[in-house]
C-alpha positions in Angstrom: -10.2 8.2 25.4 -9.0 10.0 22.2 -11.1 10.2 19.1 -9.7 9.1 15.7 -11.5 10.0 12.4 -10.3 8.1 9.3 -11.4 9.6 6.0 -11.2 6.7 3.6 -10.8 6.8 -0.2 -12.8 3.6 -0.4 -14.4 1.2 2.1 -11.8 -1.2 3.4 -11.4 -4.5 1.6 -9.1 -7.3 2.5 -8.6 -8.0 -1.2 -6.2 -5.1 -1.6 -2.8 -4.1 -0.1 -4.2 -0.7 0.8 -7.1 -2.4 2.6 -4.7 -4.6 4.6 -2.6 -1.6 5.4 -5.6 0.3 6.7 -6.7 -2.7 8.8 -3.2 -2.7 10.4 -3.6 1.0 11.3 -7.1 0.5 12.7 -5.7 -2.3 15.0 -2.9 0.0 16.2 -5.4 2.7 17.3 -7.9 0.2 18.7 -5.1 -1.3 20.9 -4.3 2.2 22.1 -8.0 2.6 23.2 -9.0 5.2 20.6 -12.6 5.6 19.6 -12.5 5.2 15.8 -14.9 6.5 13.1 -14.3 5.5 9.5 -15.9 7.9 7.0 -15.9 7.8 3.2 -17.8 9.2 0.2 -17.3 5.8 -1.6 -20.0 3.2 -2.3 -19.7 -0.2 -0.6 -18.8 -3.3 -2.7 -19.4 -7.0 -2.0 -15.8 -7.2 -0.7 -16.2 -4.3 1.8 -15.7 -5.3 5.4 -18.3 -4.6 8.1 -16.2 -2.4 10.3 -18.8 -2.2 13.0 -17.9 -5.8 13.8 -14.5 -4.5 14.6 -15.9 -1.8 17.0 -15.4 0.9 14.4 -18.2 3.5 13.7 -19.0 3.7 10.0 -20.1 7.0 8.4 -21.0 7.9 4.8 -20.0 11.4 3.9 -20.6 13.6 0.8 -18.1 15.4 -1.4 -18.6 19.2 -1.7 -21.3 19.3 1.0 -21.5 21.3 4.2 -23.1 18.3 5.8 -19.5 17.1 6.5 -18.8 20.4 8.4 -21.7 19.6 10.8 -20.5 16.0 11.2 -16.9 16.9 12.0 -17.8 19.8 14.3 -19.9 17.4 16.3 -17.4 14.6 16.3 -14.4 16.9 17.3 -11.7 14.3 16.6 -8.3 14.5 18.2 -6.6 13.0 15.1 -7.8 12.9 11.5 -6.1 10.4 9.2 -6.6 11.0 5.5 -6.4 7.8 3.4 -4.4 9.0 0.3 -3.9 12.6 -0.7 -7.2 12.9 -2.6 -9.1 12.8 0.6 -6.9 15.5 2.1 -7.6 17.7 -0.9 -11.3 17.2 -0.5 -11.7 17.4 3.2 -8.5 18.8 4.7 -9.6 22.4 4.6 -12.9 21.6 6.3 -11.0 19.8 9.1 -8.6 22.7 9.4 -11.5 25.2 9.6 -13.8 23.3 12.0 -11.3 21.2 14.1 -8.1 23.3 14.1 -6.6 21.5 17.0 -6.9 18.1 15.4 -3.7 16.4 14.4 -3.8 15.9 10.6 -2.1 12.7 9.4 -1.8 11.6 5.8 -1.4 7.9 5.0 0.0 8.1 1.5 -0.3 4.2 0.9 2.3 4.7 -1.8 3.3 7.9 -3.7 0.7 8.0 -6.4 2.6 10.4 -8.6 5.6 8.1 -8.6 3.6 5.1 -9.7 1.8 7.1 -12.4 4.9 8.7 -13.8 6.7 5.4 -14.0 3.8 3.9 -15.8 3.7 6.8 -18.3 7.5 6.5 -18.9 7.2 2.8 -19.4 4.4 3.2 -22.0 6.5 5.7 -23.9 9.5 3.4 -23.8 11.5 5.9 -21.8 13.9 5.3 -18.9 12.5 6.5 -15.6 14.1 9.6 -14.2 13.3 11.9 -11.3 13.2 14.9 -13.7 9.9 13.6 -15.0 8.5 13.7 -11.4 9.3 17.4 -11.1 7.1 18.1 -14.1 4.2 16.0 -12.8 1.0 17.9 -11.9 0.1 14.9 -9.7 3.4 15.3 -7.8 2.5 19.0 -7.1 -0.9 17.9 -5.7 0.5 15.1 -3.6 3.5 17.1 -2.2 1.1 19.9 -1.4 -1.0 17.5 0.7 2.1 16.3 2.5 3.1 19.8 3.3 -0.4 20.7 4.6 -0.5 17.8 7.0 1.3 17.6 10.4 2.6 14.1 9.7 2.7 11.9 6.6 3.1 8.1 6.8 5.5 6.9 4.1 5.6 3.1 3.5 8.9 2.8 1.6 12.5 3.8 2.4 13.0 4.7 -1.2 10.0 7.1 -1.1 11.3 8.7 2.1 14.7 9.3 0.4 13.0 10.7 -2.7 10.9 13.2 -0.8 13.8 14.4 1.2 16.4 14.6 -1.5 14.4 15.5 -4.7 11.5 17.4 -3.2 13.4 18.8 -0.1 10.6 17.9 2.3 11.5 18.5 6.0 11.9 15.1 7.5 10.0 16.3 10.6 6.9 16.0 8.5 7.6 12.4 7.3 7.4 9.2 9.1 8.5 5.8 7.7 5.9 3.2 8.6 6.0 0.0 6.6 3.6 -2.9 7.0 3.0 -3.9 10.6 3.5 -7.6 10.8 3.8 -10.3 13.5 7.2 -11.8 14.1 7.6 -15.2 12.4 8.2 -17.5 15.4 9.2 -21.1 15.7 5.6 -22.2 15.9 4.7 -20.5 12.7 7.7 -22.1 10.9 6.8 -25.5 12.2 3.3 -25.1 10.7 4.6 -24.3 7.2 4.4 -27.0 4.5 7.8 -28.4 3.4 9.4 -28.0 0.0 8.2 -31.5 -1.0 4.6 -30.8 0.2 4.3 -27.7 -2.0 3.7 -27.3 -5.7 3.1 -24.8 -8.4 3.9 -21.1 -8.9 1.5 -18.4 -7.8 0.8 -14.7 -8.3 -1.7 -12.8 -6.2 -2.8 -9.2 -7.0 -5.9 -7.0 -7.2 -6.6 -6.2 -10.9 -7.9 -2.7 -10.2 -4.1 -2.0 -9.8 -2.4 -1.5 -13.2 1.0 -2.9 -12.1 -0.6 -6.2 -11.4 -2.3 -6.4 -14.8 1.1 -5.6 -16.4 2.9 -8.2 -14.3 0.5 -11.0 -15.3 1.0 -10.1 -19.0 4.7 -10.5 -18.4 4.1 -13.9 -16.8 2.1 -15.0 -19.8 5.0 -14.0 -22.1 7.5 -16.2 -20.2 5.3 -19.1 -19.0 5.9 -21.4 -22.0 9.6 -21.3 -21.4 9.2 -22.2 -17.7 6.6 -24.9 -18.5 9.0 -26.5 -21.1 11.5 -27.1 -18.3 8.9 -27.9 -15.6 6.0 -29.7 -17.5 4.2 -30.7 -14.3 4.2 -27.2 -12.8 1.3 -24.8 -13.0 1.0 -21.0 -12.5 -2.0 -20.0 -10.5 -3.2 -16.4 -10.9 -5.4 -15.0 -8.1 -6.9 -11.6 -7.6 -10.1 -9.7 -7.2 -11.7 -7.8 -10.1 -10.0 -9.8 -12.9 -10.7 -8.1 -16.2 -11.7 -9.8 -19.4 -8.1 -9.3 -20.6 -6.8 -11.3 -17.6 -9.6 -14.0 -17.8 -8.8 -14.6 -21.5 -5.2 -15.6 -20.5 -6.6 -18.8 -18.8 -5.2 -21.9 -20.5 -5.6 -24.9 -18.3 -3.8 -27.3 -20.8 -0.8 -25.0 -20.7 -0.9 -24.8 -16.9 -1.6 -21.1 -16.9 -4.7 -21.0 -14.6 -6.6 -17.8 -13.8 -8.3 -18.6 -10.4 -9.9 -15.3 -9.7 -10.7 -14.0 -6.2 -8.9 -15.8 -3.3 -11.0 -15.9 -0.1 -7.7 -16.3 1.9 -4.6 -15.2 0.0 -2.3 -16.4 2.7 -3.7 -20.0 2.5 -3.1 -19.9 -1.2 0.5 -18.7 -0.9 1.3 -21.2 1.9 0.6 -24.1 -0.5 2.7 -22.7 -3.4 6.4 -23.4 -3.9 7.3 -20.1 -5.5 5.8 -16.6 -5.9 6.4 -14.9 -9.2 6.1 -11.1 -9.5 7.7 -9.5 -12.5 6.7 -5.9 -11.6 7.8 -3.3 -14.0 6.3 -0.1 -12.5 4.7 1.0 -9.2 5.5 2.5 -5.9 5.3 1.8 -2.2 6.0 -1.8 -1.0 4.3 -4.9 -2.3 2.0 -6.8 0.0 2.2 -9.9 -2.2 5.9 -10.1 -1.4 5.6 -9.7 2.3 2.8 -12.2 2.3 5.2 -14.6 0.5 7.7 -14.2 3.3 5.1 -14.6 6.0 4.1 -17.9 4.4 7.7 -19.2 4.0 7.3 -19.0 0.2 10.4 -17.8 -1.7 9.8 -15.3 -4.6 11.3 -14.1 -7.8 10.7 -10.4 -8.5 12.3 -7.3 -10.1 14.2 -4.4 -8.6 10.9 -2.4 -8.8 9.1 -5.2 -6.9 11.6 -5.3 -4.1 12.2 -1.5 -3.9 12.3 -0.1 -0.4 11.4 -3.4 1.1 14.5 -5.2 2.4 17.1 -2.6 3.3 20.5 -4.3 2.8 19.3 -7.8 3.7 19.4 -10.5 1.0 16.1 -11.2 -0.8 14.1 -14.4 -0.1 14.8 -15.7 -3.6 15.9 -13.6 -6.5 15.7 -10.1 -7.9 16.0 -10.1 -11.7 15.0 -7.5 -14.3 16.0 -9.4 -17.4 13.2 -11.8 -18.4 15.6 -14.6 -19.4 17.3 -14.4 -16.1 14.0 -14.2 -14.3 12.9 -17.5 -16.0 16.2 -19.2 -15.1 16.0 -18.2 -11.5 12.3 -19.2 -11.2 13.2 -22.7 -12.5 16.2 -22.9 -10.2 14.3 -21.9 -7.1 11.5 -24.3 -7.9 13.8 -27.2 -8.5 16.5 -27.1 -5.8 15.4 -27.7 -2.2 18.6 -26.5 -0.5 18.4 -23.2 -2.4 14.7 -22.9 -1.6 15.2 -23.5 2.1 18.0 -20.9 2.3 15.7 -18.4 0.5 12.9 -19.1 3.0 15.2 -18.3 5.9 16.1 -14.9 4.3 12.4 -14.0 4.2 12.1 -14.7 8.0 15.0 -12.4 8.6 13.4 -9.6 6.5 10.0 -9.8 8.2 11.4 -10.0 11.8 14.0 -7.2 11.2 12.0 -4.7 9.2 8.3 -5.3 9.7 8.3 -6.1 13.4 4.9 -4.8 14.5 5.7 -4.4 18.3 8.8 -2.3 17.7 7.3 -0.2 14.9 4.1 0.6 16.8 5.9 1.7 19.9 8.0 4.2 17.9 5.1 5.4 15.9 2.8 6.2 18.9 5.7 7.9 20.6 6.2 10.2 17.6 2.5 10.8 17.2 2.2 11.8 20.9 5.3 14.0 20.6 3.8 16.0 17.7 0.4 16.3 19.5 2.0 17.6 22.6 4.0 20.3 20.6 1.5 20.9 17.8 1.7 24.7 17.7 5.5 24.7 17.6 5.4 21.9 15.0 3.1 23.9 12.7 5.0 27.1 13.2 8.2 25.4 11.9 6.3 24.2 8.9 5.9 27.6 7.2 5.3 26.2 3.7 2.6 24.0 5.1 0.8 27.0 6.8 1.2 29.0 3.6 -0.4 26.2 1.5 -3.1 25.7 4.2 -4.0 29.4 4.0 -4.1 29.5 0.2 -5.8 26.1 -0.2 -8.4 26.8 2.5 -9.5 29.8 0.5 -9.4 28.4 -3.0 -10.8 25.0 -2.3 -13.4 26.3 0.1 -15.0 28.6 -2.4 -14.7 26.1 -5.3 -16.4 23.5 -3.1 -19.1 26.0 -2.0 -19.7 26.8 -5.7 -20.1 23.1 -6.6 -22.4 22.6 -3.7 -24.7 25.5 -4.8 -24.6 24.2 -8.4 -25.6 20.8 -7.2 -28.7 22.3 -5.5 -30.0 23.8 -8.7 
């Protein structure tokens, strides 16, 4: 029985796309009979899941502490999965030093440097370009983490292309692994509410995530126009950690209703007629939009929202960047049942073609085992990675030891 250690950035929550992604990975390895330990330096929140109920060992760890060395030496994992590049920066050198034979896997979640650069460009009123990425310190850090690892899981086809073409990363180090979802079968479809049984628009998103805050502000700006055409319709805003800025947007008389945390996001989306997501910046792929498809709920989003999500397949609704067109398509989709039903079918095709869990897991485990079986050769061929590993191990090691000694005094 192989041992997997996941080093988490935070404790897993079902309220976030990253949390759901990590749950999917946990289930993959559980089904492959791995013994799993989830370790993180973060504090638990009221939304943190009890992983021990899932048969996963929980472990709190400290930053800049040799106590982690003792822990990982005793555990001797076969695979270490870093949840986002910041965890690889903190703990990667320790894993390399004390468990050199462990396969090191980075789950990027999304490319953080891409999301942050796009946000900065948007705030400056500039058009996004890949040249800005090449100047980003965050990009240098994240790319370095990818190079130091044996395998990096990339969630979006756009990001795979970016890493290969702009940053010249060897594709042997990259693995495209989107969300792992069940096929939508006839039984699931039969349980969906019909067009007539559904009502209202919905947006679901965690408000720790800046693109979600921005998207809701966009919705507030266009809602009066939609409401004028559809006076009975409401827009329901769901999401954990709603800020005061978001809460103040609540106007029940205008049909703009901030609901807050949703115990079950899928149940909320299943009752709605249309999902709205005017996303202006970000990275990765959007869980709110795959959830819409899983629930048979058409959506209107932007090219940024749909990026890397649907290959060449038609969207389950509309992709519009112009706000006037966005409003027009939202009204159209909400009003016409034939258009709505056709859009719903497109979502089924996307989920079953691109996010088919059974097919994706088989290929992923095959690649994982292939790298494990040929780890020395794989690492020899990654010279830049070994160079960075050597330099980072020395620099980070002594910085961390200095911090540890400083903390003792």
